[in-house]
N, C-alpha and C positions, 0 to 999 in steps of 0.2 A: 498554722495558718498566716499567710503574708499579709501586711496592711495593703490597703488600696493603694494603687499608683505606684509600686514598686515591683515590676515585674522582671527585671532585668539587673545587668550590673550597676547601672546608674539610676536613682529614683527619679521618675518623671511624674510631673503635677498631674492628678486626676480631678475631675469634677464630681462633687456630691449634689446630686439633684435636691433641691429645697423641697421641703414637705409643705403641706397645708394649702389654703387658697391664695391665689395670687391675683392681683388687680390684671384687668385686661390689658394686653401689650399695647404701647402705644404704636399708633399707624404711622406708616411712613409720611403720610400728608402732614401729620401732627409734626413730626421731627423737622420736616422742611419749612414749616410756619417760623419766619424770623422772629427773635426776640429783639428787645429794644437795646440796643448796645452802641457804644462809640464806635466810630470809623476805624479808630487806631487800635481797637479791641482785636485779638487774634481770633480767628474762627475756630470755636471749640469742636472737639472731636465728638462722636457720637455717644460715648459713655458719658461724658460731660454735660452735654446737651440733655441726655436723658435726665441726669440727675437735676439739673436746672428746671426742669420742666415738672418732674413728679416730686422734686423736693423729699420729704420725709417718706412718701410713698415708694420712691425709689428703694429704700432699705428694705422694705416689705417684699419687693420684687426680687431681690437678691439674697435675702436672709430670712431664716425661719427660727422660731423657738417653739419646741415642743415639751410639755411636761406631763409627767403622770406619775402617780404612785412616790412622789418626793423626789424624782429624778427628772433633769431637765438636758435636752439635747439641742445644741445649736448647730445649724447646717447653713454655709454661706458660699456663694459664688462671687467670688470677689477678685479672682485672677484676671488679668488682661483688661482692666477697667480704667486704667490711667488714674489710680488714687493717689492722691499726695498726703501730707502728713495731716492737714487741716480736715480733708475729706474722712480719714480714718477716725479723727477726732468726733467728728459729726456722727458716724455710724456707731462708735461707743457710746455717744449720748443718746442715741436712739434705743441701744440694747439697754443702757441702764433704765431707760424708762419703760420696757417692755413687761406688760402685766404678768408674763409667765415667770419672769426673774423676780418679780417682787413678792411672790408667794413666801409666805413664812416657813412653810413645812418643808422647803427644799433640802434634801439630804446631800445631793451632789448634781454638779453641772459639767458636762462634757461637751467638747467640740473636737469630734473625731479628726478633722482635717482642716487645718487653717492655711489655705493656699491663697498667697497674696503675691503670686509672681507677676513680672511684667507690669510693675507699677512704678510709682515715683517716690517710693518711701525712704526717708533717711532715719537716723538713729532717733529723732524726736518721736517719729510715729511708732518706732518699736517700743520706746519706754511708754508711750500711752496704752499701747496694747498689753504689756506686760503688767502694767498696773491696773488695768481692768481685769486680766486674767486673775491676778493675785486677789483683788477685792471680793470676787466672786468663786474664788477657789476653783477655777474652771481646769479640768483635765484635758490636755491635747496630746493626741498621739503622734501627729505630723505636723510639722511646722515649715512650710515653704515659702522662701523667699527670694527665688531665683530671679534675676534681672531688676534691681532695685539700686538704691544708691546707700546701702547699709555699710558703716564702718565699723572698727574694733569697739568702740563704745557701744553699739547696738548689738554686737554679737555677745559682749560681756553682759550686758542687761538680759539677753536671752538665757546666758549661761546661769545667771543669778535665779531665774524662774525655774529652768529645768532641773537644778540642783535642790530646788526648796521642796515644800510639802506635795507639789505637783508631780514630782518625779515618778517614773521616768518617761522619757520621750524617745521614740525609735529613731527618728531621722530629721536631719536639718540641711535640706538642700539650699545653698547660698551661693548658686553660680552667678557670675558677672555682678560683683557687688564691690566693695572697696576695703576689703578686709586684708590685714597683713599678719605676719607670721606671730606679731604680739597677741593680737586678738586670739589666736589658736593657742598660744602659751596660756592665756589667763582661763580659757574655756577648759583646757586639758587639766590646770592646775585644780580647778574646782570639782572636776570629774574624776580625778584619782583618788583612789581609796573611798569613794563614794559607796554606802551601802547598797544602793539601787542599780548601779552600773558596775560592769556590763549587764545589761537586760537579762534577767533569768526566765527562760521558757522551758518547755518540756518537749523533749525529743525520744521517742521510743520508751517512754516511761522514766528517762533520766533526766535530770536537770541539764539544760544547756545555757550557755552565756553568750550573748550575742552584742559585740560592741556597737555603741551608736554611730550612725552614718551620718558624716559630715561632709557634704559635697562643696567643694571650694575652686572649682576650675574658673579661670578667667578672673582671678582676684589678684591683690596687689602682693603675691607671694613668689619669690624667685627660687630657682633650685639652690642658689648659694644661701638665700635665708633658711630654706628647709635643713641644709646640712649643717649649718651653724646651730640651729634649735637641736638638731639630732646629737650633734657634739657636745653641746655645753648645758643643755637644760633637761632633755627628756629623763636621763637616769636619775636626775635627782628627784623627780616627780614620783617616783616609785611605781611607775606604769610603762606601759609600751604601746604603741601604735601600728596598726594594719595599714600600709599606704596603697592597698587596693590593687593587686595585681590582675591578671587576665580573669582569673576563675573566681574573683569575689564579688558577691552582691550582697544585698541588705542583709538576708537571712543564712548566708551561707559565707563563712570566713575560712578561707583554705588555710591560713596561717594558724588559726586556733586549732584546726584539725589536725595539724602537723605538730602541735605541741603537745596532743595526746594527754590532755588534762583530765581526761574522764568526765565526771560530773563535778568537779571541784572548780571554783571560782577562780578565773584567770584574772591578770591585770591589765589585759589588751582593752584599754578603754576606747578607742576610736578607729573606725574604718575612717581615714582620712583620704580623702578622693580629691587629687588636685588635678586630674587629667579629665578633658571632656571623652564621651564615648568614643569619638573617630580619632583620638590622640594615643600615641604609644604610651604604656605604663612606665613607672619610673625605673632607673636602672636597677638592677638586681642587688647591687651593693647597698644602694639607698633603702631599699626594700627590707634588707637584713638589718640595717642600723636601725630602722623604727622597731624591730622586734628584738633588738640587742638586750633590752632588760626586761623581756616577757619572762612570767613567772607567775607564782600564786598571787592573789589579791593581797593577802596579809603578810607576804613575805618580809616586806620591810620592817614591820612592827617587831620582828624577831631577830634583826640583823644584830650583830656585836656592836657595841657603840664604838663611835669612832674617839680618837685622840682629840681633845679638846684644845684649840690653837688660839682662840677668841682672846681669851683673859686667863692666865695661869692663876692657880689658887693664891689667895693673898695671905692666908694665915699659914703659921708655922707651928709645928709641934712645941717649940720652946716657948710659944706664947702663953702657954698653960702648962707648966711642968707639973706631972703627977696627977691631972685630971683625967678623967674619962669621958669622951664625948658620948652625949646621947642623941646626937643628930649630926649630920653632915653640912659642910660648908655649902653654901650656893655656888654653882658653876655657871659658865656663860657659853651659849651656843652660837651666837652671832652677834655682829655689831657692826653699826655704820655710823654716819654723821648725826643722825637723829634718834637711833634707836639702840637699845641691846636687849637680847633675849636672854633671860636669867632661867637656869635649870633649878626650879624650887624643889627641894626635898621636903618629904614628909616632915612633920613636927615644927613648921614654922606657920605662923599665921598672919593674914594680910591685913587684920582691922586695924583702924588707927588708933593709937595709943596717946592719951593725953600727956604722956611725957616726951613725945616724939618733939615738940617745938623746942623744949628745953635742951634736948640733946643736940639737936642742929644748931643752937646758938652756942653751946661751950665746945662743940667739936673743933671749931673755927681757932682755938688756942691749945688744942691737944697736940701732942707730938705723935708720929707715926707709930712708935711703940706703944704709947698709951692707948691709941685708937685700936692697935691690933689686939693689945691685951683685953679690953672691952668686949671686943667681937668675938674672941676666943671663949670668953665667958659665956656668950650666948650659946655656945655648942653643949655646954655643961649644965646649964640650969634646968631645975625639974620641970618648971613650967614652960609650955611652948613660947618661944620669943616671937615678938613682932619682927616681920620680915624687914619693914622699914628701918629698924635700928641697925641692921647689917648694912643697908645701903646708906644711911648717914655717916656710919662710922667709916665706910670705904670711899664714900664719893662726896661728902659733905663739906670738906675743906675748900676754902675759898681758893679759886684760881687752879686748883689741881685737876679736876674733872671736866670743869666746863658745865655741870649741872646745877649750878647756883639758882637758875630760874624756876626749877622743879622743886628745889629743896624747902617745901612749906607744906603745910596741912592741906591746903586747898588744892595742890597738884598731887597729894597722895606720895609724895616724894619719888615721883616719877612713875609710880605704879598706875597703868591705865585700866588694868582689869586684876581680878582677883583669882586665887585658888584656895579651896577648902584646907583647912590645917591639915588634915590627913590626906590629901591629894598631892601627890608631886608631878612634875612636868613643866613644860615652858611657860614662862610668864613675860610679858612685854614690859620693857621699862623705856619710858621717854627720857631723853637727855636733856631737852630743852623746850622752850615754850612751843615753838613751831611743831615739834614732833608730838607733843602732849596734844595740841588743839587738832592735829591732823589724825591722830591715832582716836581720839574721842569722836570725831565725825564718821570715821569707820566703824566705830562701835555703834553708834546710833543707827547708821544704816545696816546694820548686821552683815558687814562684809568681811570679819575675821572667821577664817574656818578652824573650828577645833575638834579634834578627833581623840577619843579616849578610849582605853582598854578597861574594862570591868569583869570581875568574877563575882556572879550572882548566885543565890541559892536556888535549887531546882531547876527543871528542864521544861522546854516548850513541849506542848501536847500532854502534859501531866500537871503542871503546876501553874501555867500562865493563866491570868485572869483576862477578862473582856476580850477574849478571842484573838489574842496577840499570837503570830506565829513566830518562826525562826527569822524571819526578815520583815522589817516594817516600820511603822510610823507611830509614836505615842504621841497623841494631842491632848492634853489635860491642863488647865489653867492651873497655875501654881500662886497660891495665897500665903504671902508672908506677914499679914497683919499681927499675927501672935509671935512672931519670931523673936521678939526681944525678951519676952517671958517665958516660952518653951524651947527656944533654940531650935524649932522644927517649922517648916513649912507644911501646908497642906493643899491637897487637891480640893478647889473649891470653885463654884461658878463666879464668885466675886474677885477671883485671882486674875492675874495676867496670863494671857496666851502664852502656851509654852510647848515646843516642838522638838523631838528628840528621834532622829532616825537611828536605827541600830540592824544589826547582823550577827548571827551566831557564828562565832569562830570554831569553837570545839566544845565537847561536852566531857565532863569529868565524874568520877565517883571516888568516895573515900575508900581506903584499904580494905575497910570491912564491908563496904558496899552497901553501907546503911544511909548515905547521904550523896546526893547527885549536885552537880554544879554545871553552870555553863558560862563559857568564856565569850564575851560580847565585844564588839566594836561599836561605838556610839558617836555619832556626830551631832553636835548641837546646833540647831537652826535658830534658837533662841538663847539668851543667857539670863536665866532665872536663878535665884538663890538656891542652891543644893539641887538644881534640875535634874541631873541623873538619877541622884539618891531618891528623890521623892517619886519620879517617874517610876523606876523600878520597883519601890515598894507597892506603888498604885496597881502594877500588873501582876502582884504577888511573887516577885522575884527579887528580893531586896539584896543589896550588896553585902559580901562577905566582910566582916569586920565592922560593919556599920551599926553602932550601937544606939543610934537615935531614930533611924527609920527600919524598925525591927517587926513591924505587922506582917502577920502571914508567913513569918520565918521560921524555919526549923530550927532546933537547937544548934548552937555554934559547936562546931567539932574543935575540942581543946587541942588535938593532936595538930592541927594546922598552924597553929602559932601565929596567925594573922594579927598583929598588934595594931593596925589601923585600917581604915577603909580601903578595900581593894579597888582603887581607882587611880590610873596613871594616863596623863595626857601623853599621846605617843606623836601628835603631829599639830603644827600649828603653822597658818599661813599668814604672813604679815605683808602690807604693801609698802614699797618704798616711798619715801618723801622727798620731793613732790611728784616724781614721775608715776606713782601708782603701778609699778612692776612688782609682781608677786615674788616672794620669798617663801620656799619651804623649809620649816626646821623641824628635823626630826628628833624624836627622844624615844629610841626602842626600848622595850620594857626591861632589856638588861640595865638601863640606868637605874631601875628600882629593883636593887638586887634581893630585897627582902620579900618582894612578891614572887619574883622566880622562885624564890625557896618554898614558898606556899605551894605552887604549881608542881613542884618536884615531889610534894607529898601527896599527889593525886594520880590517880589512874586514868588515861585517856580513853574515853568509850566510843567516842564519834568526833570527826571533824579532820582537819587537815594534819599530816604528819610533817612537822618540821625538824627535821635532824639537826639544824642548827641553833634551835632554840635551847636546847639543853635542859628541856624540863619534862 
């Protein structure tokens, strides 16, 4: 079933008639009666004049809210009404006070089509709209903003909304606005590898995946901008785009058909339409460049690791002669003037130690060989060492690394976020005060993307609780009030809101066929303590190797040999300071060799066949 208003190759706005009783239309004579205004004031248009006369009654005329059985539906006729940002703020204030939206028993709110075409909206109005949609958890199928004044900031705010708990959205027509290729880059960064994109539908009883439609004709995007983006950025995102040839429409992507992916999820994230209906499509070479990186959605997760050229290994074997390392040395995946991204191995903890300040003070007088020897000992000690000790020993000397501003307890020695002791993957390190403050602001605004790979006990349809299926959203508040005593978090109404998106990658069984497992891709929308671990336990499918969250778990298979929690961070998105351009940092599963060995001991029963994964 096609969504309303998209019958051809290019989405066109449609009008959803409002329901419910309406006030009697204002007569032509009433509209002609002049209001008191200054001689210098411009003559208002008919929509503005109508709003001035009806005031709050105007919103009743163009918008309606119907609620029944815990579900509310908003319908609105707001296209071609010359709405400015302040007018949108008035409309949202009226909606917030609507009695149907104040009901305490509402389970869901939907706005099937939000059509604000041909108005005067800027990014300020977009921010107000998205704040309201998130405040009331409103689901929107189509968001139409043709012929407005929206720039990259507004598109980025829309991207935050459509990749949050409210995902997915089917189409985003933004013809005739002020969006550049940077806005597209930010949107595509957030869509790539997203569990809900491409949109999954059913076609002839089989799963079908449809890219998001993004209409951007008559914006600030030149052919040269597009070519540069395709050449330098698209492949790194791990996804592909369809640039909409002659035969593509919202629900029919000829490029996807030619890929012959069957019912497996592909990585074509966007129908990116940069031409109006009466314009010729892009050159065939450009179309092919958009699909050069086409493949399966999770393909990049299993790629072989690249050689790390950011920073070489610091320690040498001679630093600890005759010793046997129990853990590996941290490596580095990315570096710029303000940040480093460290590949944290399992077996290091990120909790602050009371000895850190003393080590930071004494390292200033240590020789390089002495610092290396102490760091090498961290690899061999039986108890998991604090990661900040390695950071202090390597970067804490005065004048050597430029990290003096963050070498203290209050700045966590540059660590702007943390990973659990048994979890491996990218960790962001700030190199100075500017970077630290910038990163903390991004964390507060929940702008960092974190994608994980997890192996859990059980399979969906047989073991999952609370009605969760192979792809979905877990929303359960995480309470850490007893964490200091139990080292556990619990699901409780008193906890902080927590949301985890997930999708099934594959299913496995043990060699004796007595135990079943599911490989999941999880994306954190919030960053609570042990969030993935406690959420997986909550749905009855705890992580393999997790000995803290074990409720509903089957007996651990001793033949797997999983010595730690099977959780690896495979992708991290950071934002450059101060330009806020996205940087994608990949950490394929093969960076965690011990977890690959666990998968090799299992037999795949369902899911994608990745010959290059070697498991």
